[in-house]
N, C-alpha and C positions, 0 to 999 in steps of 0.2 A: 837475413834472408836476401837483402838487396845485393850483397856481395856474391852470394852463391848464384843467384839468378843471372847476374852480370857475367860471371865466369861461364855458366852453362850456355848462355846465349851468345857468347863471344864469336863462335864460328859463323853466326848468322849476320855479323856486322857488315861484311861486304855486300850481302844481299840487300840489307836495309839501306846501305849507301847507294847502291844502284837504283833502287826504287825511289829514293829521295831525289837523286839527280834526274831521273826520268820525269818525275812530277814537276820539278823546276823547269825543265825543258818544255814540257807540255804547256805549262802556264805561260811561258814566254812566247811560244808559238801562237797560242790563242790570243794573247795580248796584241801581238803584231798583226794577226789576221783581222782584228776588229778595231785597230787603232785608226781613228778618223783621219789623221794626217797621212798615214800610209795609203788608206783607201782613196783619199782625194788625189794624192800623187799618182796612183795607178790610173785613175780616171783621166787625169791630165795627160799622162803618157799615151793612153789610148787615143785621146783626141789629137795629140800631136802626130801619132803614127797614121791616123786616118787622114789628117790634113796633108801629110807628106806623101800619101798614096801607098804607104807600106801595108795598110790594112784596107780591105774592101769595107763598104758600109755595113754589109752583113756581118763580117768578122768583128768590126768595131761594136756593133750592137750586141753581139754575143758576149764579147769581152766586158762591155759595160754591164750587161745583165748579170754576169758572174760576180762582178764586184758588188753590185747592188744586192744580190742574193746573200753575199757574205755580210753586208751591212745589216740586213734585216733578220738574219738567222739568229735564233736564240741559242745561247750557250748553256 
């Protein structure tokens, strides 16, 4: 029965492959979104941009809050 089911489901192999790849991509994106090193680097970049005058204090606060929201959000 294993050989027969394999033959019958063979046309679905590309679909299963696409689903698997999309799951791997989603896991990687979520890992990067919640990686403490990446989050800290983003906060440091926001601080540098604010210190250089590229961001107003309000924009910097909003950007920091967005990063902090990502840190505390449950996945």
